[in-house]
C-alpha positions as CSV (number, residue, x, y, z in Angstrom):
1,M,57.6,3.7,-11.0
2,V,53.9,5.1,-9.8
3,T,51.4,3.4,-9.0
4,K,47.8,3.8,-9.2
5,L,45.6,5.0,-6.0
6,T,44.1,1.6,-4.3
7,I,40.2,1.6,-3.7
8,Q,41.6,2.3,0.2
9,E,44.0,5.3,-0.7
10,R,41.2,6.7,-3.0
11,I,38.3,6.3,-0.1
12,E,40.9,7.8,2.2
13,V,41.8,10.9,-0.1
14,I,37.9,11.8,0.0
15,R,37.6,11.5,3.6
16,L,40.7,13.9,3.8
17,R,39.4,16.6,1.6
18,K,35.6,16.5,2.9
19,K,37.4,17.7,6.1
20,G,38.8,20.7,4.8
21,L,42.3,19.6,3.4
22,A,44.0,21.5,0.2
23,I,45.0,19.1,-2.4
24,N,48.4,19.8,-1.9
25,D,47.9,18.8,1.8
26,I,46.4,15.7,1.2
27,A,49.2,14.4,-1.4
28,R,51.7,15.3,1.2
29,I,50.1,13.3,3.8
30,M,49.1,10.2,1.4
31,G,52.6,10.5,-0.2
32,R,51.5,10.6,-3.5
33,S,51.5,13.2,-6.4
34,W,49.0,16.4,-6.8
35,W,47.8,14.7,-10.1
36,G,47.0,11.3,-8.4
37,V,45.3,12.8,-5.6
38,E,43.1,15.3,-8.5
39,M,42.3,12.2,-10.4
40,A,41.3,10.3,-7.2
41,L,39.0,13.3,-5.9
42,R,36.9,12.7,-9.5
43,P,34.1,10.3,-8.6
44,T,33.9,6.6,-10.1
45,P,31.6,3.8,-9.5
46,E,34.2,1.4,-7.4
47,T,34.4,4.6,-5.1
48,K,31.0,5.2,-4.5
49,L,30.4,1.7,-3.5
50,W,33.1,1.2,-1.0
51,L,32.3,4.8,0.7
52,W,28.7,3.5,1.5
53,T,28.6,2.5,4.9
54,P,25.1,0.6,5.6
55,S,23.7,1.1,9.3
56,P,24.8,-1.8,11.9
57,A,21.1,-3.6,10.6
58,R,22.1,-4.1,7.0
59,L,25.2,-6.4,6.0
60,S,28.2,-4.5,5.4
61,M,30.9,-5.1,2.9
62,S,33.3,-7.5,4.9
63,D,30.2,-9.5,6.0
64,R,29.5,-10.0,2.6
65,E,32.9,-11.1,1.8
66,E,32.8,-13.7,5.0
67,I,29.6,-14.7,3.4
68,R,31.5,-15.9,-0.1
69,A,34.3,-17.2,1.9
70,G,32.0,-19.3,3.8
71,L,30.3,-20.6,0.8
72,A,33.5,-20.7,-0.7
73,R,34.5,-23.4,2.0
74,G,31.3,-25.0,1.6
75,E,29.7,-24.5,5.0
76,T,26.3,-24.4,6.0
77,L,24.3,-21.2,6.0
78,T,23.5,-21.8,9.5
79,V,27.6,-21.5,10.2
80,I,28.1,-18.4,8.5
81,A,25.2,-17.0,10.1
82,A,26.6,-17.7,13.4
83,A,30.1,-16.6,12.7
84,L,28.8,-13.2,11.6
85,G,26.3,-12.7,14.5
86,R,23.2,-12.8,12.1
87,A,19.4,-14.3,11.6
88,I,19.7,-17.0,9.6
89,S,17.0,-15.8,7.3
90,T,19.1,-12.7,6.6
91,V,22.0,-14.6,5.4
92,S,19.6,-16.7,3.1
93,R,18.0,-14.1,1.7
94,E,21.1,-12.9,0.8
95,V,22.4,-15.4,-0.8
96,A,19.4,-16.5,-2.5
97,K,18.9,-12.9,-4.0
98,N,22.2,-13.0,-5.5
99,G,22.5,-15.9,-7.3
100,G,22.6,-18.6,-5.0
101,R,25.6,-20.5,-3.3
102,R,27.4,-21.3,-6.6
103,A,26.9,-17.6,-8.4
104,Y,27.2,-15.5,-5.0
105,R,29.8,-12.7,-5.4
106,A,30.7,-10.0,-2.3
107,V,31.6,-7.2,-4.7
108,G,28.0,-7.6,-7.0
109,A,25.5,-8.0,-3.8
110,H,26.9,-4.9,-2.0
111,R,26.7,-3.0,-4.8
112,R,23.0,-4.0,-5.3
113,A,22.3,-3.0,-1.9
114,A,23.9,-0.2,-2.5
115,E,21.6,0.7,-5.7
116,C,18.6,-0.4,-3.4
117,A,19.3,1.5,-0.8
118,R,19.6,4.9,-2.7
119,R,17.2,8.0,-1.5
120,P,15.2,9.4,-2.8
121,K,14.0,6.4,-5.4
122,R,12.3,7.1,-8.5
123,Q,8.8,5.9,-8.7
124,K,8.4,2.8,-10.6
125,L,5.9,4.9,-13.1
126,E,8.5,7.4,-13.6
127,R,10.7,4.5,-14.8
128,C,8.5,2.4,-16.9
129,P,6.8,4.4,-19.9
130,V,4.7,0.9,-20.9
131,L,3.5,0.5,-17.6
132,V,2.1,4.3,-17.6
133,S,0.6,3.8,-21.1
134,Q,-1.3,0.5,-19.6
135,V,-2.5,1.9,-16.3
136,E,-3.6,5.0,-18.1
137,D,-5.7,3.6,-20.6
138,W,-7.2,1.8,-18.0
139,L,-8.3,4.1,-16.1
140,I,-9.7,6.1,-19.1
141,E,-12.2,2.6,-19.4
142,L,-12.8,3.9,-15.8
143,W,-11.1,0.9,-13.6
144,S,-10.2,1.6,-10.3
145,P,-6.6,1.5,-9.2
146,E,-7.5,-1.5,-7.4
147,Q,-8.6,-3.4,-10.5
148,I,-5.9,-1.9,-12.3
149,A,-3.5,-3.6,-9.9
150,R,-4.9,-7.1,-9.6
151,R,-4.9,-6.9,-13.7
152,L,-1.5,-6.4,-13.9
153,R,-0.6,-9.0,-11.6
154,H,-2.7,-11.5,-13.6
155,E,-1.7,-10.1,-17.4
156,F,2.0,-10.1,-16.2
157,P,2.7,-12.4,-13.2
158,G,6.7,-12.7,-14.5
159,D,7.4,-9.3,-15.4
160,P,7.7,-6.8,-11.7
161,M,8.2,-3.9,-14.2
162,M,4.6,-4.2,-15.3
163,Q,3.2,-4.5,-11.7
164,V,2.5,-1.6,-9.3
165,S,0.1,-1.1,-6.3
166,H,-3.1,0.8,-6.6
167,E,-1.5,2.9,-3.4
168,T,1.2,3.8,-6.2
169,I,-1.4,4.8,-8.5
170,Y,-3.2,7.1,-6.2
171,K,-0.4,9.0,-4.7
172,S,0.7,9.7,-8.7
173,L,-2.5,11.2,-9.2
174,F,-2.7,12.9,-5.9
175,V,0.8,14.0,-4.6
176,Q,2.7,16.8,-6.4
177,G,5.9,15.5,-7.2
178,R,4.9,12.1,-8.2
179,G,3.0,13.2,-11.1
180,A,4.0,10.1,-13.7
181,L,0.3,9.8,-14.5
182,R,-1.9,13.3,-16.1
183,R,-3.7,15.0,-13.6
184,E,-6.4,15.1,-15.5
185,L,-7.1,11.5,-15.0
186,T,-8.3,12.1,-11.6
187,A,-11.9,12.6,-13.3
188,C,-11.6,9.0,-13.8
189,L,-12.0,8.1,-10.5
190,R,-15.2,7.3,-9.4
191,S,-14.5,9.3,-6.3
192,G,-14.1,12.0,-8.8
193,R,-12.0,14.0,-6.2
194,V,-8.8,15.7,-7.6
195,V,-7.4,16.1,-3.7
196,R,-7.5,13.7,-0.5
197,R,-9.4,14.6,2.1
198,P,-8.2,14.1,5.7
199,R,-10.6,12.1,7.7
200,R,-12.1,14.0,10.6
201,S,-11.1,13.1,14.2
202,V,-13.6,14.2,16.3
203,E,-16.7,12.8,16.4
204,R,-20.1,15.4,15.7
205,R,-22.9,12.8,15.5
206,G,-25.4,12.0,18.3
207,R,-24.7,8.7,19.9
208,L,-27.5,6.1,19.0
209,T,-29.0,4.0,22.2
210,D,-28.7,0.2,22.9
211,M,-26.4,-0.3,20.1
212,V,-24.6,-3.8,19.7
213,M,-21.1,-2.5,18.5
214,I,-19.3,-5.0,16.1
215,S,-16.7,-6.6,18.5
216,E,-19.8,-8.8,19.7
217,R,-20.5,-10.1,16.4
218,P,-20.1,-14.0,16.2
219,A,-17.0,-15.1,14.6
220,E,-18.8,-17.0,11.8
221,V,-19.7,-13.2,10.4
222,E,-15.8,-12.1,10.0
223,D,-14.8,-15.3,8.0
224,R,-17.7,-14.9,5.4
225,A,-18.4,-19.1,5.7
226,V,-22.0,-18.2,6.3
227,P,-24.5,-16.6,4.2
228,G,-27.4,-14.5,5.3
229,H,-24.6,-11.4,7.3
230,W,-25.0,-8.1,5.7
231,E,-23.7,-4.6,5.6
232,G,-25.4,-1.7,4.6
233,D,-25.5,2.1,4.2
234,L,-26.7,5.7,2.2
235,I,-25.6,6.7,-0.8
236,V,-26.3,10.5,-0.5
237,G,-27.4,12.8,-3.0
238,P,-26.8,16.4,-3.0
239,K,-27.0,18.3,0.1
240,T,-28.4,15.0,1.6
241,R,-32.1,15.5,0.2
242,S,-32.4,12.3,-1.4
243,A,-30.3,8.9,-0.5
244,V,-30.7,5.2,-1.6
245,G,-29.8,2.5,0.6
246,T,-27.3,-0.1,0.0
247,L,-27.7,-3.8,1.6
248,V,-24.5,-6.4,0.6
249,E,-24.3,-10.1,1.4
250,R,-20.6,-10.4,2.8
251,S,-20.5,-14.3,1.8
252,T,-22.4,-13.9,-2.0
253,R,-21.7,-10.3,-2.6
254,Y,-25.4,-9.9,-3.3
255,V,-26.3,-6.1,-3.6
256,L,-30.2,-4.9,-2.6
257,L,-30.9,-1.6,-3.2
258,L,-33.1,0.2,-0.9
259,H,-35.6,3.0,-2.6
260,L,-36.4,6.0,-0.4
261,P,-38.7,8.4,-2.6
262,D,-39.7,10.3,0.4
263,G,-36.8,10.8,2.7
264,H,-34.1,8.8,4.3
265,T,-35.0,9.8,7.9
266,A,-34.9,6.4,10.4
267,D,-38.6,5.1,9.9
268,K,-38.3,5.5,6.2
269,V,-34.5,3.4,6.5
270,R,-36.3,1.1,8.7
271,I,-39.8,0.4,6.4
272,A,-37.8,0.1,3.2
273,M,-35.3,-2.3,5.1
274,T,-38.0,-4.3,6.7
275,D,-39.8,-4.9,3.3
276,A,-36.4,-5.6,1.0
277,I,-34.8,-8.4,4.2
278,G,-38.8,-9.6,4.6
279,R,-38.6,-11.2,0.8
280,L,-35.2,-13.2,1.9
281,P,-35.7,-17.0,3.3
282,A,-35.3,-16.9,6.8
283,Q,-31.3,-18.4,6.7
284,L,-30.3,-15.6,4.4
285,A,-31.4,-12.8,6.7
286,Q,-29.2,-13.3,10.2
287,S,-27.6,-9.7,10.6
288,I,-26.8,-6.6,9.5
289,T,-23.8,-4.2,10.0
290,W,-24.3,-0.3,10.1
291,D,-22.3,2.5,10.7
292,Q,-23.8,5.2,13.3
293,G,-25.8,7.4,11.7
294,S,-28.8,8.7,12.3
295,E,-31.1,6.7,10.1
296,M,-30.6,3.4,12.0
297,A,-32.2,5.6,15.0
298,Q,-35.4,2.4,14.9
299,H,-32.6,-0.2,15.3
300,R,-34.3,-1.7,18.3
301,T,-38.2,-1.4,16.6
302,F,-36.5,-3.1,13.1
303,T,-35.0,-6.1,15.3
304,V,-37.9,-6.8,17.0
305,E,-40.2,-7.0,14.0
306,T,-37.9,-9.1,11.9
307,G,-35.5,-10.9,14.6
308,I,-32.3,-9.9,12.8
309,Q,-29.7,-8.4,15.0
310,V,-28.1,-4.9,13.8
311,Y,-24.3,-4.4,14.6
312,F,-22.7,-1.1,14.5
313,C,-19.1,-0.7,13.8
314,D,-16.7,1.7,15.4
315,P,-16.5,5.3,14.7
316,H,-15.0,6.1,11.7
317,S,-13.5,3.1,10.8
318,P,-15.4,2.4,7.1
319,W,-13.4,-0.3,6.6
320,Q,-15.0,-3.0,8.9
321,R,-18.1,-2.7,6.5
322,G,-15.6,-3.5,3.1
323,S,-17.9,-5.0,1.2
324,N,-20.3,-2.4,1.2
325,E,-17.9,0.5,1.1
326,N,-16.2,-1.1,-2.4
327,T,-20.2,-1.3,-3.6
328,N,-21.2,1.5,-3.0
329,G,-17.7,2.7,-4.6
330,L,-19.0,1.0,-7.6
331,L,-22.3,2.3,-7.4
332,R,-20.9,5.7,-7.7
333,Q,-19.9,5.2,-11.1
334,F,-23.5,4.5,-11.9
335,L,-25.0,6.9,-9.3
336,P,-22.2,10.1,-9.4
337,K,-22.4,12.6,-6.5
338,G,-24.3,15.4,-7.3
339,T,-27.3,13.4,-8.8
340,D,-30.6,13.8,-7.3
341,L,-31.3,10.2,-6.1
């Protein structure tokens, strides 16, 4: 009676075939019929699973069998991890995400790990039409990808397939080959860009004198616990001929707009900022963080007149003024690029 090839025999047949051996030669080596070797070469879920050989950093099938056996003997995760030479956290995560101590099965866990390791992966937006529809509806309503990502987590807290990061949304809009979202929806973004522009790596602006850098800013400014610390910048019109200044309070996110009808030179910005800040109580105007734009060339004069210290961000580091950058993005929805300000 001819017996079926075992999983190990199938794996060996496939490996010999990959070396270039003919089916007849493989049959002779394995002591099997030509037809049995032919059947073994037909891919099945089991052979794919057993042929997957993870890197040493990952758990192997034998590791998972040891974990199953250890759980069956009632051993602690610490003992099992020590026997495998693995971290306790590795074994703990492995057991927790595969049914726990009572339901853990080595083959099922290995199959799940193999599926998760497959590359290339299909993006979540490609696999879930309901999610795509919801994201597109909110983009049409002029929601930003960040707002959409947060709202999805709030609306579907227990459904991972209905949650997606803002970066995935951006990639689907901008990156060729990941276009689960319609390309024309880029017009709904506040930036209005159809492509992503790389950041410049070379500083071309002149350096201001006597700058106090952000690294010297007090720690109380960083944690936003105390109000009175502001971030500022300009929203510039076409060909930099017009501009509006923006000041955002870091703790309350309160916004002041600086009217600059006569231009945005250093003296005009200083006068407008002095007028806006001067209307506030002294305890609500303690510092301002700005980038290294030439409009702040008179920062020393401003500090002398108001007693408010100006701190400057590092070059090409807009995240150091995160509240102001986010606010300017929101304002661009109402003051789009190309608008005479």
